[in-house]
N, C-alpha and C positions, 0 to 999 in steps of 0.2 A: 483507579483507571489504571489503562496498561498501553503500551505505544502498540501501533499495530501501520505492518505496511502491507496494502493490498493492491495488488494487479491485476489491471483486465485489460483481454483482449477484446478490442470491437470489429465490427463487421467492417472489410476496407473500403467498401461503397462509400461509406457516409462520410461526411465533410470535414477534413481535421478540425476546420476553425469552430465547429458545434460541439465537438467533445469535450470541452471543458466546460461548457452551459451546462450540459445536457449529464456530464455527473452530477453537476452541483444538487440538481433535484433530489437527488438519491442522498446525498451529502446532507440532506436536511434530518436524516434521521437521525443522524449522529449530533448533530448540533442539539435538536432537541433533549437529548438524554442528556447535556451537558460536555458533551463531549468535544472535541476541538480537533479541526481539521490544519494540518500545519503545511503540508505542502502538495500540490496537487500539478504532476508532472504529466505532460503528452509527449512521450518521445515518437510519434509518428509510424508512418506504417515503415512495418519488416516482415519479413520475410519467417513467416512459421518454419519449424521442422519435420512436420508432419500435418499433412491436411485439415482442415478442421469442415465440418459441414461444406464440402468442395471447397472452400477459398485455400488458398495457398499463402495466403499476405492475411495482414490483420493490424489493426490502429492500437499500441500499447500505450495505457496511462498505467502512472503507480501513484497511489493516493499513501501520504503519510497523514497518519491523525491518533488521536489516543483518545480513545473511551472505551466504555464498558464489553464484557467478552458478550453480553444479550445484546446490544446496541449492533456489534458487529456482524453477529448472525444474524438479526436482520438483514445490515446491510447487505450480504453475498445471497440472502434469500432473494431480495429484489431483484437485485443483477441478475440473477439466475431465471430471472421470470421474463426481462429482456430478450427479445429475439434480435436483435441486434447487439448484445454480448454473447461472444464464441468463447469463452473461459474467465476465469475470477481464482486467482488464489489468495490468501489472505493467511501472513504470516505474522509472529509476536514476535516483536525483536526486543530481545533481551540486552540489559545495561552488561556492556563489558565485563568481562572477568580479571579481575588483578592477577598478571603471569606471574613466575617467580622471581622473574627478574627487574619488575615492578616492584615487588614486594621488599626485595631485596633492597632496591633503591632508594624506595619511604622508610626501610627500617636505618639507612646508614646517613637519609638527611636526620632523621632524628637524633640520630647518635651525635653528629655536627653540632644540633643547636644547644647541647648540656655541655 
């Protein structure tokens, strides 16, 4: 299982209250494969940096989920088939890497315990 963040830009003519329930139907793909939907954030209507399908605004939604790569690929495919979805972006969230400063602090803490 991997951690993913999916950003979805929806048609601005949709009612913002119906965005989360409509996305929930697509998230069943993740749930049926044993994945977990951690958070669904609807940011609301925002201005786009360039027009997409003659729309200068879009409703943004961010999904945090843990799933298999195949299930996320299927979710992205299903979202792409919807006419109300303008764009999707899937990003894999990596665990934060240890920096030199944090590694040095951990090493010093270990020495202090001895």
